[in-house]
Structure formats: C-alpha cells, structure tokens
C-alpha positions in Angstrom: -41.6 -32.6 25.3 -42.3 -36.4 25.8 -42.5 -39.8 27.7 -43.1 -40.3 31.1 -42.2 -38.4 34.2 -42.7 -40.1 37.2 -42.5 -37.6 40.6 -44.5 -40.1 43.0 -45.5 -39.1 46.5 -46.3 -41.5 48.6 -47.4 -41.0 52.0 -47.7 -42.8 55.2 -49.0 -41.7 58.1 -47.3 -43.7 61.5 -49.1 -41.4 64.6 -48.8 -38.4 63.7 -45.6 -37.7 61.4 -46.5 -37.5 57.8 -43.2 -39.4 55.6 -42.7 -38.5 52.1 -41.1 -40.2 49.6 -40.1 -39.8 46.1 -38.6 -41.3 43.2 -37.7 -40.0 40.7 -37.6 -41.4 37.0 -36.4 -40.9 33.5 -37.7 -37.8 31.4 -37.9 -39.2 27.3 -37.7 -36.6 24.4 -39.0 -38.8 22.7 -41.2 -42.3 22.6 -39.9 -44.9 19.9 -42.8 -48.1 19.7 -41.4 -51.5 18.5 -42.1 -55.2 18.3 -39.4 -57.2 19.8 -40.4 -60.3 18.0 -38.7 -59.8 14.3 -34.9 -60.6 14.9 -32.7 -59.3 13.7 -34.0 -55.9 13.3 -35.7 -56.4 17.4 -36.0 -58.9 19.4 -34.6 -60.0 23.1 -31.3 -60.7 24.4 -32.2 -61.6 28.4 -33.9 -58.4 29.5 -32.5 -56.0 26.6 -34.2 -55.0 23.7 -31.9 -55.2 21.1 -31.2 -55.5 16.5 -30.3 -53.4 14.0 -33.5 -51.0 14.9 -32.2 -50.6 18.0 -29.2 -49.3 16.8 -30.4 -47.4 14.0 -32.3 -45.4 17.3 -29.1 -44.8 19.5 -27.7 -43.0 16.6 -30.5 -40.9 15.4 -30.8 -40.5 19.7 -27.4 -39.2 19.1 -28.0 -37.1 16.2 -30.3 -35.1 18.8 -28.7 -34.9 21.2 -32.3 -36.9 23.2 -33.3 -39.9 24.9 -35.7 -42.6 23.5 -36.9 -45.0 25.0 -37.8 -48.6 23.4 -41.4 -49.7 23.7 -42.5 -53.4 23.2 -46.2 -53.6 21.5 -48.3 -56.1 20.0 -47.6 -55.2 16.3 -50.7 -54.0 15.1 -51.1 -50.9 17.6 -47.6 -49.4 16.3 -49.2 -47.5 13.3 -51.6 -45.5 15.6 -50.2 -44.8 18.4 -47.7 -43.0 16.3 -50.5 -41.4 14.3 -51.8 -39.6 18.3 -48.4 -38.7 18.7 -49.2 -39.4 22.6 -48.4 -42.5 22.9 -44.8 -42.8 20.1 -43.5 -40.0 18.0 -42.3 -43.5 16.1 -42.3 -46.9 15.4 -38.8 -49.2 14.0 -40.2 -52.8 12.8 -40.0 -53.5 9.6 -43.0 -51.7 9.0 -43.9 -50.7 5.2 -44.9 -48.2 3.6 -48.4 -48.5 2.3 -50.4 -46.2 1.2 -53.1 -47.0 3.8 -50.4 -46.4 6.7 -49.2 -43.2 4.6 -52.6 -41.4 5.1 -52.1 -41.9 8.9 -48.0 -41.3 9.6 -45.4 -40.1 7.9 -42.3 -42.5 7.3 -38.2 -42.7 6.7 -36.3 -43.7 3.0 -37.2 -46.8 2.9 -33.4 -49.1 4.1 -34.1 -52.9 3.1 -36.1 -54.3 0.8 -37.2 -57.6 1.9 -38.9 -60.7 -0.1 -42.0 -62.7 2.0 -41.5 -66.5 3.0 -43.4 -69.7 3.1 -41.8 -71.6 6.6 -42.7 -75.0 6.9 -42.0 -78.9 7.7 -39.2 -79.7 5.5 -41.3 -83.2 5.6 -44.9 -81.2 5.0 -43.9 -78.5 1.4 -45.3 -77.8 -0.7 -45.1 -78.0 -4.7 -42.2 -75.6 -5.3 -40.9 -74.3 -9.1 -36.4 -75.0 -7.8 -35.6 -72.7 -4.9 -39.4 -70.3 -4.1 -43.5 -71.3 -4.7 -45.9 -70.2 -5.8 -48.8 -68.3 -4.6 -51.4 -71.0 -6.2 -49.2 -74.2 -4.3 -50.4 -72.2 -0.7 -54.6 -72.8 -2.7 -56.5 -74.9 0.4 -54.0 -74.6 3.2 -54.7 -72.9 6.5 -51.6 -70.0 6.7 -50.2 -68.6 9.6 -48.9 -65.2 9.8 -48.3 -62.5 12.6 -51.1 -60.3 12.9 -50.9 -57.1 11.4 -47.7 -58.4 9.6 -46.7 -57.2 5.6 -47.3 -61.2 5.3 -50.5 -61.1 7.1 -51.6 -59.0 4.1 -50.3 -60.1 1.3 -51.3 -63.2 3.1 -55.0 -62.2 3.5 -54.9 -59.8 -0.3 -54.7 -63.5 -1.8 -57.7 -65.2 0.1 -60.2 -62.6 -0.9 -59.1 -61.6 -4.7 -56.3 -63.3 -5.2 -55.4 -66.0 -7.3 -56.4 -68.0 -3.3 -59.4 -67.6 -3.3 -62.2 -70.1 -2.9 -60.0 -71.8 -2.9 -60.5 -73.4 1.2 -57.4 -70.9 2.1 -57.8 -69.7 5.3 -55.3 -67.3 7.2 -54.1 -67.4 10.6 -53.0 -64.4 12.9 -50.9 -65.2 15.6 -48.3 -62.7 18.0 -45.0 -63.5 16.4 -43.3 -65.0 12.7 -42.1 -67.3 15.9 -45.2 -68.1 17.4 -46.3 -68.8 13.3 -43.3 -71.8 13.4 -44.0 -72.9 16.3 -47.9 -73.0 15.0 -46.5 -75.5 12.4 -44.7 -78.0 14.2 -48.4 -78.3 16.3 -50.0 -78.7 12.9 -51.9 -75.9 13.9 -51.4 -74.2 10.6 -50.0 -75.4 7.9 -47.7 -73.0 6.5 -46.6 -69.7 7.5 -45.8 -66.5 6.0 -43.1 -63.7 6.6 -40.5 -61.8 6.2 -37.4 -62.9 4.1 -34.4 -62.2 7.0 -37.3 -62.8 10.5 -38.0 -66.1 8.1 -34.5 -66.9 7.9 -33.4 -66.2 11.3 -36.3 -69.0 13.1 -35.2 -71.5 10.9 -31.9 -71.6 11.2 -32.5 -72.6 15.0 -35.4 -74.5 13.9 -33.6 -77.6 11.8 -36.8 -78.9 11.2 -38.0 -76.0 9.2 -37.5 -75.3 5.8 -37.8 -71.3 4.8 -38.7 -70.2 0.3 -39.6 -67.5 -1.4 -42.8 -66.1 -2.3 -43.3 -65.4 -5.4 -46.5 -64.7 -8.1 -46.8 -67.0 -11.0 -46.8 -65.2 -14.3 -46.1 -65.4 -18.8 -43.7 -62.8 -18.4 -42.3 -64.5 -15.9 -42.3 -64.9 -12.0 -41.5 -62.5 -9.5 -41.2 -62.3 -5.5 -43.6 -60.3 -3.4 -41.7 -57.5 -2.2 -41.3 -54.8 0.2 -39.3 -51.8 2.0 -39.2 -51.4 5.3 -38.5 -48.3 6.5 -39.8 -46.1 9.6 -43.2 -44.6 10.7 -43.2 -41.3 12.5 -46.1 -38.6 13.6 -47.0 -36.4 11.2 -46.6 -33.6 13.5 -42.3 -34.4 14.3 -40.7 -33.6 11.7 -37.3 -33.1 13.3 -37.8 -36.7 14.1 -38.0 -37.5 10.7 -35.8 -35.2 8.9 -32.7 -37.5 12.0 -34.1 -40.7 11.1 -33.7 -39.6 7.4 -29.8 -38.7 7.8 -28.7 -41.3 10.2 -30.1 -44.1 7.2 -28.9 -42.1 4.1 -25.2 -42.3 6.3 -25.4 -45.9 7.1 -27.1 -47.3 3.6 -23.7 -45.6 2.1 -21.7 -48.4 0.4 -18.4 -48.7 1.5 -14.8 -49.5 0.2 -15.3 -53.6 0.4 -18.8 -53.3 -1.1 -20.9 -53.2 1.9 -22.7 -50.2 3.7 -22.9 -50.3 7.1 -27.0 -51.6 7.7 -25.7 -54.4 5.7 -22.9 -54.7 8.3 -25.5 -54.8 11.0 -27.9 -56.9 9.7 -24.5 -59.8 9.7 -24.1 -59.5 13.3 -27.3 -59.6 14.3 -28.1 -62.5 12.1 -25.1 -63.7 13.7 -23.3 -64.2 10.1 -21.1 -61.6 10.7 -17.6 -62.4 11.9 -18.1 -59.9 15.0 -21.1 -62.2 16.1 -19.1 -65.5 15.3 -16.3 -64.5 17.5 -19.2 -63.8 20.4 
C-alpha cells in the first residue's frame, strides 16, 4: 500500500506530566503525479486540481475501489518518479509516449492526439503558410517551451539536428506553458511552442496572443508535428495499468451523438460546453 502514513506523536512536558497528541492522516492506495499547469487536462481551480486527467483518475479510483492521491510536481520529474515506484505509481499530465520513456514506465492506451502549436504576439507574427507555421519560420528566434514537455523535445531536436540547426535559433526551457506565454509579452522569447489545447486555452485568456499549428515542410505535402497522450504507470503496477486501460476504453467510445465522453470532458474544461457555459 502506497502513500503517506502520518501518525505523529508530539510530546509536551509540563511539570511532571507528559501528553501525547496523535494526528491521523489519510492513507492512499496509489499516488498519481501531475503538473497542474496544463489546462484543460489539469489546472488549479482555486486550490483544487481539476481537469480531464483528474476525471480519469477519479474513474480509476472507483473501478479499483481505491484511494488515489494526486500530487502536483514539476513535469520533468514525473517519469523518473513513476519509474521508481516509491514516490509515485502513475503520472497523468498530457504525457507523450516516447521510446526513451517506454524504457522506464508502462503506458496506457493513448487517449488524445495533439498537434504542436506556435504561440506568438499577434503584432509580431512569424511567416505563415495559410493557417499554419512551418519550422523554418522559427529560424534565428528564441523559442520557449515547458521544460521536459514534448514541445521542448521537438524544438530541441530541430535545433540540434533538424531544420533549425545552425540558424541561430535558441531554446529556453520554462516551468509551464503559461509562463512561456508571459515571456512573449515580456519580450524574453519570440515564440512559444505548446500542445494544441494548452495553446488554445492560453490565447483564449490572452487576447494579444495568437496560436497556429506547427508543421513540417515536405515536398510531398506539409504535415503537422503530432503526439499522443497516455498515462504513465510503474512497471510493477499491472492492476493499475489495466484499470486505466479499461476506463479510457469506456471514455473513448463514441455515442449516438457522435461524441465520446472524452470529447465532452475536453469541451467542458475548455469552457466550450453548454455545461461549462451555464456554470
């Protein structure tokens, strides 16, 4: 059984009398780590972490009849913490499956496919091809992205070995996508690269910013920089992995209205559903 077990005996000595006070704190079956700055999948609503991934975790807890503690940590700590199996049992933070990560953890079935977006000041836009931006338009620029996130990995690869190599382009790792957006306003970076829904959420809240999909230029036809999200699970927790797979399979089933439960949750936490609009 995982989690924190707090039974703290505090001894106070007053004269010859000794008093013990014990504070009981909940014991959790599993710990799932997230990075709560990735709306609509996880974010703070006042002091509570909410979002699509949180709904998934609650469904898994019900299926296993288990208690699950959700902890907010830096994104680039999650995979190693889950791999250890001591600090965390799983990670849910819009995590992309990569070969390097698969060596450390197991992954659930994918539950969302995202495209990388470029966020920029509407008055200082990069060159576009219609409704998207290609990598070469970022040449020579300072590009910010969430440290350890897929956008950061994409940009870093392009600077090291791809179309941005030797162009003077520089990457700046930041703690969250929102901080990257703030850095555009502060003229610390030129552009930010973020996952699609995170980018759309940010520009919705920041009218001076625009976001467009990021594409690879190819003679056979340009194509987007895509990724798929999944839940990272410790390799020694097969029952937890199975529960996530079962829940996600249920949530991805398309109903008679043409939408899955996952689709509706994304709209809800983007503030685009009727439920969200009506409060």
